[in-house]
Every structure is written in structure tokens, then in C-alpha cells.
N, C-alpha and C positions, 0 to 999 in steps of 0.2 A: 266631309272635304278632301281628305286623300286619296281615297280611289277615284274621282274625275281626275287631280292633279296628275296619279300614274298612268292614269287611262291617256291621256293628252300628252304622258312627256313617253308612253310607250309608241303612239301612233309618230311622231314628232322623230323620236331616235333611228324606228324600224329599219325605216329606208336606209338611212346612213349608215345603218351595218352594212344594207348591201350592197349599197354602194361604194365602201370603203374593202371589196371583196375584187374589184375590179384594177386591172394594172395601171389603166390610162390615168390615174388620179381623175377619179372623179367624186371621190369625198372627200375630208380633214376631218380634225378634229382639233383640241383646242381647251385648254385649262387657261388662268388671267387672275392675278389682283389688281385689285382698284383702290386706288384711295378714290374717295369721292366727296364731294359736298352739293348741297343743294339751294336752292334760292334764297331759302330761310339762314344759311349760315351754318348749317349743322354739317362738321364733318363727318366721314366711317370709312364703311374698308365694306368691298364686294367682291369676295371670292367665289369662282365657279367656275364652270365648263361647258362645253357644247362642242358640235357637229354640224357639218352642213353635206347634203350630195350638188352636184354640180348636174342641172336638169338637161339645157341646151345653151354650148357655147359658155358665156359666164356667169348667166342667171343660174341661182342656186336656190335650196330652201333647207333649212334647219332649224335648231333648235337648242336652246341652254338653259341650265339649271344652276340656281347661285343659291345663297347666303350673302343678307346687308345688313350691317349693322352701323349703328351710330358710334363714335368712334367711344366717346363714356360709358356705351354701354354696350358691348358687343354681343351679351352673350342675351341681350335681351333686337335680337334682329329680326328680320323675317325672310322668309322663301322668295325667290325670284324663278319663274318660270316665263318663259319667250321665243316662241315659236316665231320663225322669222324670215325672209326672203333676204337674197345677195343680190350681188352683181359683182365679180370679180374681173377683172381686167386682167386679161390670160396675155394677152400681148406687151404690157407695160415696159419689158423688160427682156432685152435678147436672150441675156444669159436665164431668163426665168427663175433669176434667185428673189426679185422685189416682185411682188405680187398685192399693190394696190386694191381695194374691196369698199364697199358701199354695202349698209345693211338696215333696215327698219323692219318692227311688224309690231305684235302686241306684247304686252306683258302682264301676269298676274302677280301682281305681288299679296303674298297670302301670311298674315299675322294672327292678330284676335279675329281679324275680319280682313275677308279681299278685294281689293284696290285695285283697279282696270288704269292701264297705259299705254301709251307708245312708246316705241325706243325709236330712235336713229342714230344712223352712227356709220363710222367711216377709220381706215387703217390701212395698213399694210403687213403682208406675214414676210418676211428676210430667211427665206429654205438656207441654209448655211451647210446644211448635209440634205443629202437626197429625200431622207423622210422627218428632218426636224427641221425646224424654225422657229425663230424669233415673232411673235405678234406684240403690234403697237396697235391700238385704240382708242380712239375717244368714243365714246354713249353718254348721250341723253335718255332720259328716262322721264316723260312727263305724265305723271296723272292726270285722268280723266277728270274725276271730282272733285278736284280744287283747284282747277280753271289753270295756272299759273305753276303749279307745285311741279320743281324739277330735280330729276338726281342726275350731277355730272359726274360723268368718271372716266377717267386717265389707267387704259388697260396695260401691263404687260403681261407677257404670258408665252406658255411654249404651244406651237404648234405642229403636229404630227398629222403623216398622210402613210 
């Protein structure tokens, strides 16, 4: 199970490394912490990081990797891998300091078994320095095998470019 996980991670993140080398800000990375809750009322914590490269205007592709655990048993959590597409509203503020976005894609939840899910979300980056910003986001992961099982998270983190 580890080999496919790292192959997917490499395929998703390699283009981001190339995009990050450009001076015209065609890519960004981020780290986050998110308190979570589920439709079953279980509270937890999701930590992770990721990145994206912009392909055309505000359209981007990226991925993230993280760890998700229930608050009562954080040590028994699961891995989270999400390749995503996003749209960044580049002209949202004249100063360029506030950059809203929407995102969505596939999610692989890896524990004792692998679960498939989809994710959707949105938020904004506040670029308080040229290369460093605050990232605020809401994300919903919906498991495909369990119908209406959702994991909701409110993320706070640092973005860099």
C-alpha cells in the first residue's frame, strides 16, 4: 500500500516544485491545522500540508497529504492524500493581499483499510508579506462507501510562495 501512495504523491507534487521555481507566482504551498467534526458527532484534528501550481489564469492543480485522528484517540488516526483542482480568484482585491479560492477533488483515507472520498472546500489566503500568508479554509470530505458520512474541518495555516 505504501508504494502506490508515494507514487501518487510524487506525481502530484513534482509539477508543484517546478511551478514554485517561477518568479511570476505560479505556485504556492501551505501547512494547516484543522479541528474537525463528523456527521456522527465525532470531534478530531486534521494536520497536513500541500501545494498547487496554477496552469491557466486562476485554474490550478495540486495535492496535499495529512493525518486525521479522533480527539479521544489521536494516535490511532489515518493518513489523508488528496489530489485536487482549484480556482483562485486572482483579481479579488486590488492590493493582491486577499486571495479567495475554491477547491475539490479525490481523497484517499489510509488506515487499516483504504477508503475513497471526495472533498470540496473554499477559503482565502491573506498575504501579509510578499512570500508568506495566513490561510483560512473550510473543507468537507465525503466518504463514497458510506453514503452520507462527512468530515468537516475549519483550517487555519500558513501559505508560502
